N, CA, C and O atoms as a GROMACS GRO file, in nm:
protein
  276
    1UNK      N    1  11.868   9.785  13.327
    1UNK     CA    2  11.982   9.809  13.213
    1UNK      C    3  11.996   9.981  13.221
    1UNK      O    4  11.915  10.065  13.262
    2UNK      N    5  12.110   9.994  13.172
    2UNK     CA    6  12.144  10.131  13.157
    2UNK      C    7  12.187  10.127  13.010
    2UNK      O    8  12.189  10.021  12.948
    3UNK      N    9  12.224  10.255  12.950
    3UNK     CA   10  12.232  10.280  12.824
    3UNK      C   11  12.383  10.270  12.772
    3UNK      O   12  12.417  10.318  12.664
    4UNK      N   13  12.486  10.191  12.871
    4UNK     CA   14  12.593  10.158  12.823
    4UNK      C   15  12.571   9.989  12.789
    4UNK      O   16  12.653   9.921  12.728
    5UNK      N   17  12.463   9.948  12.833
    5UNK     CA   18  12.443   9.830  12.803
    5UNK      C   19  12.388   9.767  12.671
    5UNK      O   20  12.369   9.648  12.646
    6UNK      N   21  12.366   9.883  12.590
    6UNK     CA   22  12.327   9.866  12.455
    6UNK      C   23  12.399   9.936  12.347
    6UNK      O   24  12.408  10.059  12.352
    7UNK      N   25  12.443   9.881  12.264
    7UNK     CA   26  12.528   9.945  12.122
    7UNK      C   27  12.440  10.017  12.048
    7UNK      O   28  12.458  10.136  12.020
    8UNK      N   29  12.333   9.943  12.011
    8UNK     CA   30  12.216  10.000  11.908
    8UNK      C   31  12.086   9.996  11.950
    8UNK      O   32  12.055   9.882  11.985
    9UNK      N   33  11.988  10.083  11.963
    9UNK     CA   34  11.869  10.065  11.982
    9UNK      C   35  11.798  10.078  11.865
    9UNK      O   36  11.830  10.158  11.778
   10UNK      N   37  11.698  10.001  11.856
   10UNK     CA   38  11.610  10.017  11.739
   10UNK      C   39  11.478  10.045  11.803
   10UNK      O   40  11.450  10.000  11.914
   11UNK      N   41  11.404  10.114  11.736
   11UNK     CA   42  11.250  10.180  11.786
   11UNK      C   43  11.161  10.117  11.700
   11UNK      O   44  11.143  10.167  11.589
   12UNK      N   45  11.088   9.989  11.740
   12UNK     CA   46  10.977   9.970  11.670
   12UNK      C   47  11.027   9.803  11.597
   12UNK      O   48  11.134   9.773  11.544
   13UNK      N   49  10.933   9.737  11.614
   13UNK     CA   50  10.955   9.601  11.564
   13UNK      C   51  10.890   9.551  11.455
   13UNK      O   52  10.860   9.432  11.447
   14UNK      N   53  10.864   9.640  11.362
   14UNK     CA   54  10.797   9.623  11.247
   14UNK      C   55  10.905   9.559  11.128
   14UNK      O   56  11.008   9.502  11.164
   15UNK      N   57  10.878   9.570  11.015
   15UNK     CA   58  10.984   9.515  10.918
   15UNK      C   59  11.068   9.590  10.892
   15UNK      O   60  11.171   9.534  10.853
   16UNK      N   61  11.071   9.724  10.896
   16UNK     CA   62  11.240   9.800  10.896
   16UNK      C   63  11.275   9.785  11.044
   16UNK      O   64  11.391   9.744  11.054
   17UNK      N   65  11.229   9.800  11.140
   17UNK     CA   66  11.304   9.793  11.280
   17UNK      C   67  11.372   9.642  11.294
   17UNK      O   68  11.488   9.626  11.333
   18UNK      N   69  11.281   9.530  11.255
   18UNK     CA   70  11.355   9.412  11.269
   18UNK      C   71  11.486   9.391  11.170
   18UNK      O   72  11.588   9.342  11.218
   19UNK      N   73  11.481   9.426  11.046
   19UNK     CA   74  11.570   9.451  10.929
   19UNK      C   75  11.710   9.514  10.999
   19UNK      O   76  11.821   9.461  11.005
   20UNK      N   77  11.665   9.646  11.052
   20UNK     CA   78  11.776   9.706  11.104
   20UNK      C   79  11.840   9.643  11.223
   20UNK      O   80  11.953   9.679  11.257
   21UNK      N   81  11.772   9.547  11.290
   21UNK     CA   82  11.837   9.512  11.421
   21UNK      C   83  11.918   9.409  11.371
   21UNK      O   84  12.031   9.397  11.417
   22UNK      N   85  11.871   9.319  11.269
   22UNK     CA   86  11.933   9.238  11.181
   22UNK      C   87  12.069   9.256  11.124
   22UNK      O   88  12.164   9.180  11.133
   23UNK      N   89  12.061   9.377  11.061
   23UNK     CA   90  12.163   9.437  10.996
   23UNK      C   91  12.279   9.473  11.082
   23UNK      O   92  12.400   9.462  11.063
   24UNK      N   93  12.219   9.515  11.170
   24UNK     CA   94  12.356   9.549  11.292
   24UNK      C   95  12.424   9.444  11.355
   24UNK      O   96  12.544   9.450  11.379
   25UNK      N   97  12.343   9.333  11.386
   25UNK     CA   98  12.397   9.215  11.432
   25UNK      C   99  12.502   9.137  11.318
   25UNK      O  100  12.600   9.068  11.349
   26UNK      N  101  12.462   9.162  11.202
   26UNK     CA  102  12.534   9.108  11.075
   26UNK      C  103  12.666   9.183  11.059
   26UNK      O  104  12.764   9.130  11.007
   27UNK      N  105  12.666   9.304  11.103
   27UNK     CA  106  12.786   9.399  11.093
   27UNK      C  107  12.875   9.366  11.242
   27UNK      O  108  12.990   9.402  11.269
   28UNK      N  109  12.808   9.311  11.300
   28UNK     CA  110  12.890   9.273  11.419
   28UNK      C  111  12.875   9.330  11.560
   28UNK      O  112  12.952   9.311  11.654
   29UNK      N  113  12.764   9.405  11.559
   29UNK     CA  114  12.708   9.470  11.660
   29UNK      C  115  12.670   9.368  11.770
   29UNK      O  116  12.587   9.281  11.744
   30UNK      N  117  12.723   9.375  11.886
   30UNK     CA  118  12.669   9.258  11.992
   30UNK      C  119  12.522   9.285  12.034
   30UNK      O  120  12.421   9.218  12.011
   31UNK      N  121  12.539   9.410  12.106
   31UNK     CA  122  12.416   9.444  12.203
   31UNK      C  123  12.304   9.522  12.117
   31UNK      O  124  12.299   9.645  12.110
   32UNK      N  125  12.232   9.450  12.064
   32UNK     CA  126  12.114   9.532  11.982
   32UNK      C  127  11.974   9.518  12.064
   32UNK      O  128  11.950   9.407  12.112
   33UNK      N  129  11.891   9.612  12.083
   33UNK     CA  130  11.786   9.606  12.162
   33UNK      C  131  11.688   9.660  12.071
   33UNK      O  132  11.706   9.769  12.018
   34UNK      N  133  11.578   9.583  12.049
   34UNK     CA  134  11.454   9.632  11.974
   34UNK      C  135  11.349   9.662  12.066
   34UNK      O  136  11.304   9.570  12.135
   35UNK      N  137  11.294   9.802  12.080
   35UNK     CA  138  11.176   9.856  12.179
   35UNK      C  139  11.071   9.849  12.099
   35UNK      O  140  11.083   9.897  11.986
   36UNK      N  141  10.953   9.793  12.137
   36UNK     CA  142  10.816   9.785  12.071
   36UNK      C  143  10.735   9.841  12.204
   36UNK      O  144  10.758   9.808  12.320
   37UNK      N  145  10.633   9.933  12.158
   37UNK     CA  146  10.545  10.000  12.253
   37UNK      C  147  10.395   9.896  12.241
   37UNK      O  148  10.296   9.909  12.313
   38UNK      N  149  10.407   9.826  12.166
   38UNK     CA  150  10.286   9.718  12.145
   38UNK      C  151  10.317   9.583  12.220
   38UNK      O  152  10.429   9.534  12.232
   39UNK      N  153  10.214   9.539  12.263
   39UNK     CA  154  10.234   9.396  12.332
   39UNK      C  155  10.280   9.269  12.257
   39UNK      O  156  10.311   9.161  12.308
   40UNK      N  157  10.278   9.303  12.124
   40UNK     CA  158  10.308   9.180  12.027
   40UNK      C  159  10.422   9.230  11.929
   40UNK      O  160  10.444   9.351  11.935
   41UNK      N  161  10.488   9.168  11.852
   41UNK     CA  162  10.610   9.213  11.771
   41UNK      C  163  10.540   9.227  11.635
   41UNK      O  164  10.451   9.150  11.597
   42UNK      N  165  10.583   9.321  11.570
   42UNK     CA  166  10.535   9.343  11.427
   42UNK      C  167  10.522   9.482  11.398
   42UNK      O  168  10.530   9.517  11.280
   43UNK      N  169  10.503   9.567  11.486
   43UNK     CA  170  10.457   9.681  11.479
   43UNK      C  171  10.348   9.722  11.341
   43UNK      O  172  10.257   9.646  11.309
   44UNK      N  173  10.368   9.815  11.290
   44UNK     CA  174  10.234   9.857  11.190
   44UNK      C  175  10.255   9.772  11.070
   44UNK      O  176  10.165   9.789  10.987
   45UNK      N  177  10.339   9.694  11.039
   45UNK     CA  178  10.372   9.588  10.945
   45UNK      C  179  10.267   9.481  10.951
   45UNK      O  180  10.215   9.431  10.851
   46UNK      N  181  10.236   9.445  11.101
   46UNK     CA  182  10.122   9.354  11.115
   46UNK      C  183   9.991   9.404  11.061
   46UNK      O  184   9.899   9.324  11.047
   47UNK      N  185   9.977   9.520  11.032
   47UNK     CA  186   9.854   9.588  10.969
   47UNK      C  187   9.836   9.609  10.827
   47UNK      O  188   9.742   9.666  10.773
   48UNK      N  189   9.963   9.544  10.757
   48UNK     CA  190   9.973   9.587  10.614
   48UNK      C  191   9.886   9.486  10.524
   48UNK      O  192   9.896   9.498  10.402
   49UNK      N  193   9.793   9.379  10.579
   49UNK     CA  194   9.728   9.299  10.510
   49UNK      C  195   9.826   9.217  10.389
   49UNK      O  196   9.790   9.177  10.278
   50UNK      N  197   9.928   9.210  10.438
   50UNK     CA  198  10.037   9.122  10.353
   50UNK      C  199  10.110   9.197  10.238
   50UNK      O  200  10.187   9.140  10.161
   51UNK      N  201  10.081   9.317  10.235
   51UNK     CA  202  10.145   9.399  10.122
   51UNK      C  203  10.288   9.447  10.192
   51UNK      O  204  10.308   9.473  10.310
   52UNK      N  205  10.367   9.450  10.096
   52UNK     CA  206  10.521   9.533  10.115
   52UNK      C  207  10.539   9.640  10.013
   52UNK      O  208  10.503   9.623   9.897
   53UNK      N  209  10.585   9.732  10.049
   53UNK     CA  210  10.599   9.835   9.930
   53UNK      C  211  10.761   9.817   9.901
   53UNK      O  212  10.844   9.790   9.988
   54UNK      N  213  10.788   9.836   9.762
   54UNK     CA  214  10.912   9.800   9.707
   54UNK      C  215  10.951   9.884   9.593
   54UNK      O  216  10.863   9.937   9.526
   55UNK      N  217  11.082   9.902   9.563
   55UNK     CA  218  11.118   9.985   9.461
   55UNK      C  219  11.189   9.893   9.366
   55UNK      O  220  11.255   9.794   9.397
   56UNK      N  221  11.158   9.950   9.216
   56UNK     CA  222  11.231   9.874   9.102
   56UNK      C  223  11.146   9.773   9.072
   56UNK      O  224  11.193   9.671   9.021
   57UNK      N  225  11.010   9.782   9.099
   57UNK     CA  226  10.897   9.679   9.067
   57UNK      C  227  10.863   9.669   8.898
   57UNK      O  228  10.862   9.775   8.834
   58UNK      N  229  10.846   9.590   8.855
   58UNK     CA  230  10.793   9.550   8.701
   58UNK      C  231  10.671   9.666   8.685
   58UNK      O  232  10.665   9.727   8.578
   59UNK      N  233  10.585   9.692   8.780
   59UNK     CA  234  10.528   9.803   8.731
   59UNK      C  235  10.564   9.942   8.719
   59UNK      O  236  10.501  10.022   8.650
   60UNK      N  237  10.650   9.966   8.777
   60UNK     CA  238  10.743  10.101   8.778
   60UNK      C  239  10.806  10.078   8.649
   60UNK      O  240  10.792  10.160   8.558
   61UNK      N  241  10.883   9.961   8.633
   61UNK     CA  242  10.953   9.978   8.498
   61UNK      C  243  10.869   9.992   8.398
   61UNK      O  244  10.905  10.067   8.307
   62UNK      N  245  10.746   9.931   8.388
   62UNK     CA  246  10.639   9.953   8.266
   62UNK      C  247  10.602  10.088   8.270
   62UNK      O  248  10.566  10.119   8.156
   63UNK      N  249  10.594  10.177   8.343
   63UNK     CA  250  10.550  10.310   8.370
   63UNK      C  251  10.654  10.398   8.359
   63UNK      O  252  10.647  10.515   8.396
   64UNK      N  253  10.771  10.335   8.300
   64UNK     CA  254  10.891  10.426   8.292
   64UNK      C  255  10.972  10.493   8.412
   64UNK      O  256  11.041  10.593   8.390
   65UNK      N  257  10.965  10.445   8.521
   65UNK     CA  258  10.978  10.498   8.660
   65UNK      C  259  11.113  10.437   8.693
   65UNK      O  260  11.111  10.314   8.706
   66UNK      N  261  11.222  10.493   8.707
   66UNK     CA  262  11.345  10.447   8.744
   66UNK      C  263  11.362  10.449   8.860
   66UNK      O  264  11.410  10.555   8.900
   67UNK      N  265  11.336  10.349   8.962
   67UNK     CA  266  11.355  10.374   9.081
   67UNK      C  267  11.420  10.224   9.162
   67UNK      O  268  11.348  10.128   9.190
   68UNK      N  269  11.547  10.230   9.187
   68UNK     CA  270  11.610  10.106   9.235
   68UNK      C  271  11.658  10.113   9.367
   68UNK      O  272  11.742  10.035   9.412
   69UNK      N  273  11.598  10.216   9.437
   69UNK     CA  274  11.649  10.207   9.589
   69UNK      C  275  11.564  10.098   9.640
   69UNK      O  276  11.575  10.062   9.758
   0.00000   0.00000   0.00000
């Protein structure tokens, strides 16, 4: 495989990496490669204990934090 065989290279198969790969495919990019250094898919997201960080949560709103990204 050479660099001309891939249109988008995503480094890491955690939540962000897989989301980026999916977004690229949905945008019409045909050749997307996800590279992961570990032996399993998931990256550091596998170690999160099921917690996901997010913006615009009810806790932020209750604290008066305006974060909608």
